[in-house]
DSSP file (Angstrom, degrees, kcal/mol; ACC not computed):
  #  RESIDUE AA STRUCTURE BP1 BP2  ACC     N-H-->O    O-->H-N    N-H-->O    O-->H-N    TCO  KAPPA ALPHA  PHI   PSI    X-CA   Y-CA   Z-CA
    1    1 A M              0   0    0      0, 0.0    12,-1.5     0, 0.0     2,-0.4   0.000 360.0 360.0 360.0 131.3  146.3  104.8  250.5
    2    2 A L  E     -A   12   0A   0     10,-0.2    10,-0.2    11,-0.1     8,-0.0  -0.813 360.0-168.7-103.1 144.6  145.1  101.8  248.4
    3    3 A V  E     -A   11   0A   0      8,-3.1     8,-3.0    -2,-0.4     2,-0.1  -0.958  27.8-106.9-128.2 144.2  143.5  102.2  245.0
    4    4 A P  E     -A   10   0A   0      0, 0.0     6,-0.2     0, 0.0     2,-0.2  -0.449  32.4-146.7 -71.9 145.9  141.7   99.5  242.9
    5    5 A T    >   -     0   0    0      4,-2.7     3,-1.2    -2,-0.1    60,-0.0  -0.551  29.3-105.2-100.1 170.6  143.5   98.1  239.9
    6    6 A H  T 3  S+     0   0    0      1,-0.3    -1,-0.0    -2,-0.2    58,-0.0   0.520 121.1  62.1 -74.0  -7.2  142.0   97.0  236.5
    7    7 A H  T 3  S-     0   0    0      2,-0.2    -1,-0.3     0, 0.0     3,-0.1   0.368 119.4-109.3 -98.8   4.3  142.7   93.4  237.8
    8    8 A G  S <  S+     0   0    0     -3,-1.2     2,-0.2     1,-0.3    -2,-0.1   0.384  83.5 110.4  85.4  -4.3  140.4   93.8  240.8
    9    9 A S        -     0   0    0      1,-0.0    -4,-2.7    -5,-0.0     2,-0.4  -0.455  69.6-104.8 -94.9 170.2  143.2   93.9  243.3
   10   10 A M  E     -A    4   0A   0     -6,-0.2     2,-0.4    -2,-0.2    -8,-0.0  -0.822  30.9-173.1-100.3 135.3  144.4   96.8  245.4
   11   11 A A  E     -A    3   0A   0     -8,-3.0    -8,-3.1    -2,-0.4     2,-0.1  -0.965  22.5-123.0-126.8 146.0  147.6   98.7  244.9
   12   12 A S  E  >  -A    2   0A   0     -2,-0.4     4,-2.5   -10,-0.2   -10,-0.2  -0.457  26.0-116.6 -77.6 156.6  149.2  101.3  247.0
   13   13 A V  H  > S+     0   0    0    -12,-1.5     4,-2.2     1,-0.2     5,-0.2   0.829 118.4  58.4 -59.5 -32.6  149.9  104.8  245.5
   14   14 A E  H  > S+     0   0    0    -13,-0.2     4,-2.4     2,-0.2    -1,-0.2   0.876 106.2  47.6 -66.7 -37.5  153.6  104.0  246.1
   15   15 A E  H  > S+     0   0    0      2,-0.2     4,-2.2     1,-0.2    -2,-0.2   0.905 110.9  50.8 -68.2 -40.5  153.3  100.9  243.9
   16   16 A V  H  X S+     0   0    0     -4,-2.5     4,-1.4     1,-0.2    -2,-0.2   0.944 112.5  46.6 -64.1 -43.8  151.5  102.9  241.2
   17   17 A K  H  X S+     0   0    0     -4,-2.2     4,-1.9     1,-0.2    -2,-0.2   0.893 111.9  51.1 -65.3 -39.3  154.2  105.5  241.2
   18   18 A R  H  < S+     0   0    0     -4,-2.4     4,-0.5     1,-0.2    -1,-0.2   0.890 108.6  51.9 -61.5 -37.5  156.9  102.9  241.2
   19   19 A R  H  < S+     0   0    0     -4,-2.2     4,-0.3     1,-0.2    -1,-0.2   0.846 122.3  29.5 -69.3 -31.9  155.3  101.2  238.1
   20   20 A H  H  X S+     0   0    0     -4,-1.4     4,-2.5    -5,-0.2    -1,-0.2   0.549  93.9  91.4-108.0  -7.4  155.1  104.4  236.1
   21   21 A E  H  X S+     0   0    0     -4,-1.9     4,-2.9     1,-0.2     5,-0.1   0.862  84.7  50.4 -60.2 -43.1  158.0  106.4  237.3
   22   22 A A  H  > S+     0   0    0     -4,-0.5     4,-0.7     2,-0.2    -1,-0.2   0.937 113.3  46.2 -62.2 -48.4  160.7  105.3  234.8
   23   23 A R  H >4 S+     0   0    0     -4,-0.3     3,-0.8     1,-0.2     4,-0.2   0.897 112.4  50.8 -62.9 -42.5  158.4  106.0  231.8
   24   24 A L  H >< S+     0   0    0     -4,-2.5     3,-1.8     1,-0.2    -1,-0.2   0.929 106.3  55.9 -58.6 -44.0  157.4  109.4  233.2
   25   25 A M  H 3< S+     0   0    0     -4,-2.9    -1,-0.2     1,-0.3    -2,-0.2   0.646  99.1  59.6 -69.4 -12.2  161.0  110.4  233.7
   26   26 A K  T << S+     0   0    0     -3,-0.8    -1,-0.3    -4,-0.7    -2,-0.2   0.449  81.9 107.3 -89.2  -1.9  161.8  109.7  230.0
   27   27 A T  S X  S-     0   0    0     -3,-1.8     3,-2.5    -4,-0.2    28,-0.0  -0.687  84.8-109.3 -79.6 120.6  159.2  112.3  229.0
   28   28 A P  T 3  S+     0   0    0      0, 0.0    30,-0.1     0, 0.0     3,-0.1  -0.268 103.7  19.8 -51.2 124.9  161.0  115.5  227.8
   29   29 A G  T 3  S+     0   0    0      1,-0.3    20,-2.6    -4,-0.1     2,-0.4   0.139  90.1 120.6 103.3 -18.5  160.5  118.1  230.4
   30   30 A V  E <   +B   48   0B   0     -3,-2.5    -1,-0.3    18,-0.2    18,-0.3  -0.670  31.0 173.2 -83.3 129.0  159.7  115.9  233.3
   31   31 A V  E     -     0   0B   0     16,-3.4     2,-0.3    -2,-0.4    17,-0.2   0.510  59.3  -5.3-118.9  -6.7  162.3  116.4  236.1
   32   32 A G  E     -B   47   0B   0     15,-1.3    15,-2.5    -8,-0.1     2,-0.4  -0.972  51.7-144.3-172.4 166.9  160.9  114.4  239.0
   33   33 A V  E     +B   46   0B   0     -2,-0.3     2,-0.3    13,-0.2    13,-0.2  -0.995  30.4 150.4-140.3 140.4  157.9  112.3  240.2
   34   34 A G  E     -B   45   0B   0     11,-2.7    11,-2.4    -2,-0.4     2,-0.4  -0.878  40.0 -99.0-156.6-175.2  156.6  112.2  243.7
   35   35 A I  E     +B   44   0B   0     -2,-0.3     2,-0.2     9,-0.3     9,-0.2  -0.957  45.9 144.1-119.8 134.5  153.5  111.6  246.0
   36   36 A G  E     -B   43   0B   0      7,-2.7     7,-2.3    -2,-0.4     2,-0.4  -0.800  43.0 -95.9-150.4-167.4  151.5  114.4  247.6
   37   37 A R  E     +B   42   0B   0      5,-0.2     2,-0.3    -2,-0.2     5,-0.2  -0.976  33.2 170.9-123.4 139.6  148.0  115.6  248.7
   38   38 A S  E >  S-B   41   0B   0      3,-2.3     3,-1.6    -2,-0.4    -2,-0.0  -0.929  70.3 -10.5-146.8 125.3  145.7  117.8  246.7
   39   39 A G  T 3  S-     0   0    0     -2,-0.3     3,-0.1     1,-0.3    -2,-0.0   0.841 128.7 -54.8  54.3  31.4  142.1  118.7  247.4
   40   40 A G  T 3  S+     0   0    0      1,-0.3     2,-0.3     0, 0.0    -1,-0.3   0.562 118.8 107.4  84.4   4.2  142.0  116.1  250.1
   41   41 A K  E <  S-B   38   0B   0     -3,-1.6    -3,-2.3    25,-0.0     2,-0.4  -0.863  73.8-117.1-117.7 149.8  143.2  113.3  247.7
   42   42 A T  E     -B   37   0B   0     -2,-0.3     2,-0.3    -5,-0.2    -5,-0.2  -0.721  44.1-179.6 -80.5 132.7  146.5  111.5  247.4
   43   43 A V  E     -B   36   0B   0     -7,-2.3    -7,-2.7    -2,-0.4     2,-0.6  -0.885  33.3-117.7-132.9 162.4  148.0  112.3  244.0
   44   44 A I  E     -Bc  35  68B   0     23,-2.6    25,-2.6    -2,-0.3     2,-0.5  -0.914  34.1-147.7 -98.9 122.2  151.0  111.5  242.0
   45   45 A R  E     -Bc  34  69B   0    -11,-2.4   -11,-2.7    -2,-0.6     2,-0.6  -0.797   9.2-161.8 -98.8 132.4  152.9  114.7  241.3
   46   46 A V  E     -Bc  33  70B   0     23,-2.6    25,-2.4    -2,-0.5     2,-0.4  -0.951  12.5-149.6-111.1 116.8  154.9  115.1  238.1
   47   47 A Y  E     -Bc  32  71B   0    -15,-2.5   -16,-3.4    -2,-0.6   -15,-1.3  -0.745  16.5-170.6 -90.4 129.2  157.4  117.9  238.3
   48   48 A V  E     -Bc  30  72B   0     23,-2.5    25,-2.4    -2,-0.4    26,-1.6  -0.878  30.1-132.6-121.4 151.6  158.2  119.7  235.1
   49   49 A A  S    S-     0   0    0    -20,-2.6     2,-0.3    -2,-0.3    -1,-0.1   0.904  91.9  -6.5 -62.2 -41.9  160.9  122.2  234.1
   50   50 A R  S    S-     0   0    0    -21,-0.3    -1,-0.3    24,-0.1     2,-0.2  -0.981  78.0-105.2-158.7 148.2  158.4  124.4  232.5
   51   51 A D        +     0   0    0     -2,-0.3     3,-0.1    -3,-0.1   -22,-0.0  -0.527  48.7 153.4 -79.0 136.1  154.8  124.2  231.6
   52   52 A S     >  -     0   0    0     -2,-0.2     4,-2.3     1,-0.1     3,-0.5  -0.981  54.4-112.9-159.9 154.4  153.9  123.6  227.9
   53   53 A P  H  > S+     0   0    0      0, 0.0     4,-2.5     0, 0.0     5,-0.2   0.884 116.3  57.0 -53.4 -39.1  151.1  122.0  225.9
   54   54 A K  H  > S+     0   0    0      2,-0.2     4,-1.4     1,-0.2     5,-0.1   0.884 109.2  43.7 -65.6 -36.7  153.4  119.2  224.8
   55   55 A V  H  > S+     0   0    0     -3,-0.5     4,-2.0     2,-0.2     3,-0.3   0.948 112.6  52.6 -72.9 -44.4  154.2  118.1  228.4
   56   56 A R  H  < S+     0   0    0     -4,-2.3    -2,-0.2     1,-0.3    -1,-0.2   0.825 110.6  48.2 -60.5 -33.2  150.6  118.4  229.4
   57   57 A K  H  < S+     0   0    0     -4,-2.5    -1,-0.3    -5,-0.2    -2,-0.2   0.852 112.7  49.0 -76.7 -30.9  149.6  116.1  226.5
   58   58 A A  H  < S+     0   0    0     -4,-1.4    -2,-0.2    -3,-0.3    -1,-0.2   0.765 100.6  72.6 -80.1 -28.9  152.4  113.5  227.4
   59   59 A V  S  < S-     0   0    0     -4,-2.0    11,-0.1    -5,-0.1    -1,-0.1  -0.804  83.8-130.3 -95.2 121.4  151.5  113.3  231.0
   60   60 A P        -     0   0    0      0, 0.0     3,-0.1     0, 0.0    -2,-0.1  -0.135  10.2-128.0 -66.5 160.4  148.3  111.4  231.8
   61   61 A E  S    S+     0   0    0      1,-0.2     7,-3.1     6,-0.1     2,-0.3   0.747  92.4   9.9 -70.8 -25.7  145.6  112.8  234.1
   62   62 A A  E     -D   67   0C   0      5,-0.3     2,-0.4   -19,-0.1    -1,-0.2  -0.983  61.6-147.8-152.2 156.6  145.6  109.7  236.2
   63   63 A L  E >  S-D   66   0C   0      3,-2.6     3,-1.9    -2,-0.3   -43,-0.1  -0.961  87.5 -21.7-128.5 112.2  147.6  106.5  236.6
   64   64 A D  T 3  S-     0   0    0     -2,-0.4    -1,-0.1     1,-0.3   -53,-0.1   0.938 130.3 -48.6  52.1  54.0  145.7  103.4  237.6
   65   65 A D  T 3  S+     0   0    0      1,-0.2    -1,-0.3   -62,-0.1   -60,-0.0   0.419 112.6 122.6  64.9   5.5  142.9  105.6  239.0
   66   66 A V  E <   -D   63   0C   0     -3,-1.9    -3,-2.6   -63,-0.1    -1,-0.2  -0.863  66.6-119.7 -95.2 119.1  145.4  107.9  241.0
   67   67 A P  E     -D   62   0C   0      0, 0.0   -23,-2.6     0, 0.0     2,-0.5  -0.181  22.6-143.4 -53.1 143.9  145.1  111.5  239.9
   68   68 A V  E     -c   44   0B   0     -7,-3.1     2,-0.5   -25,-0.2   -23,-0.2  -0.929  11.4-164.4-113.1 131.9  148.2  113.1  238.5
   69   69 A E  E     -c   45   0B   0    -25,-2.6   -23,-2.6    -2,-0.5     2,-0.5  -0.958  13.4-140.2-120.3 128.6  149.0  116.7  239.3
   70   70 A I  E     -c   46   0B   0     -2,-0.5     2,-0.5   -25,-0.2   -23,-0.2  -0.755  17.1-166.0 -84.8 126.0  151.7  118.6  237.2
   71   71 A V  E     -c   47   0B   0    -25,-2.4   -23,-2.5    -2,-0.5     2,-1.0  -0.968  15.4-143.1-115.6 115.8  153.9  120.8  239.2
   72   72 A V  E     +c   48   0B   0     -2,-0.5   -23,-0.2   -25,-0.2   -25,-0.1  -0.680  38.9 152.2 -82.7 105.4  156.0  123.4  237.4
   73   73 A S        -     0   0    0    -25,-2.4   -24,-0.2    -2,-1.0    -1,-0.2   0.607  45.9-128.0-109.8 -13.2  159.2  123.3  239.5
   74   74 A G        -     0   0    0    -26,-1.6    -1,-0.3    -3,-0.1   -24,-0.1  -0.289  57.8 -31.8  78.3-176.5  161.8  124.4  237.1
   75   75 A P        -     0   0    0      0, 0.0     2,-0.3     0, 0.0   -27,-0.1  -0.435  64.8-125.8 -75.4 146.5  164.9  122.2  236.7
   76   76 A F        -     0   0    0     -2,-0.1     2,-0.4   -45,-0.1    -2,-0.1  -0.718  22.2-157.8 -88.5 141.5  166.2  120.3  239.8
   77   77 A K        -     0   0    0     -2,-0.3     2,-0.2     2,-0.0     0, 0.0  -0.971  16.2-123.5-124.9 133.2  169.8  120.9  240.7
   78   78 A A              0   0    0     -2,-0.4     0, 0.0     1,-0.1     0, 0.0  -0.566 360.0 360.0 -70.7 138.9  171.9  118.4  242.9
   79   79 A L              0   0    0     -2,-0.2    -1,-0.1     0, 0.0    -2,-0.0   0.390 360.0 360.0 -97.1 360.0  173.4  120.0  246.0
């Protein structure tokens, strides 16, 4: 899926995720970032260890016009 950027060009959701992932991962409580579907739209999913007002305030509702969905996943563990 392509989304308009503020420069008038089109960016893929993958590019938007890639641009913002490192910053999101530095947010305390964020354990992962991915792409998914919600309500018929492509969204960037931000996985958090636990829900809190602090995390919700730190994670934007959208990134470059792509909606962001917070998913409470608990901590991720490597297998």
